[in-house]
C-alpha positions, 0 to 999 in steps of 0.5 A: 546382883539383886533380884529384890526391889532396892531400898534406896528411894531413887533406885527403887523408883528406877527399878519399878519404872523399868520393870513396869516398862519391861512388862508392857514391852515384852508383852507387846513386842516380845523379849528379843524385839525389845531393846534397852533403848525402848525400855529406857524410853518407856521407863523415862530413864537414861540407858545408863540408869538401866545399866546402873540398876541392872548390870547384865542389861536386858537379861537382868531386867527379865530376871528381876521381872520374873522374880517380882512376878514369882513373889507376887504370885506366891503372895496372891495365893496366900490365905485361900479359904479352900483348894478351889479358892486357891485354883481360882486365885491361880487362874485369876493371877494368870489372866491378870499377868499374861506374861507370867507363864513365860517369866516363871519359866524364864522361857526367853532367857538362858541362865548363861546370859547373865549371872542374875538369870542363873541366880533367879532360876533356883529361887523361882523354882524353890518358890513354885515348889514350896507353893505346890507343897503348901497346896498339896498339904492343904489337899492332904488335910482336906482328904482326897481320893487320889495322891494329893501331890499328883492331883496338884501337879495335874491341875497345875499342868491343865490350867497352865496348858489351857492358859498357854493355848489361849495365849497362843490363840489356839482357843478363844476366851469362851473355850478357855473358860470351859477348859478351866471349868472342867479342870476346876470341877475335876479338882472339886470331885477329888476333894472330900470333906475337911478344913479346906474342902470345896465350898 
């Protein structure tokens, strides 16, 4: 049971190829409409190779992709120069990874579907909670006119909601940009001077 990329070169190559194929196929066809055979074909590996690397099949592939997306997201949020820069990085990540909202919430799978999904959920939750705490700490250091944690969670919810509406086709790109600009401006308006104040 493994979420991380294997260290063995051959297994790592298969693991990476399957996750890359899964990202494309899940986005194009959806998780439920993607078969193991489709994954094998797109990754150019045998079906048996998928099961050798992901014992629980497609659900394990989803869990591993969700964990990979989580670690990438956390890494890309590191080193932000301001709270607004953190917001911009967050938005950029979701623009570049349209499956991220579904993956980070394990939206398409249930923990009962595989042991790896059940193992992934608390790890993803912990990583996202740590991210919230880091940004909250930065906002606290900057100074803010409201509860810093509430501000982080409200901003997070607004950004996720706007991105979700775009993914569902409820709003177009222009409206999404306007919604995110309002959220960004609201965030800036709550930050006072400090080491992470808006720039």
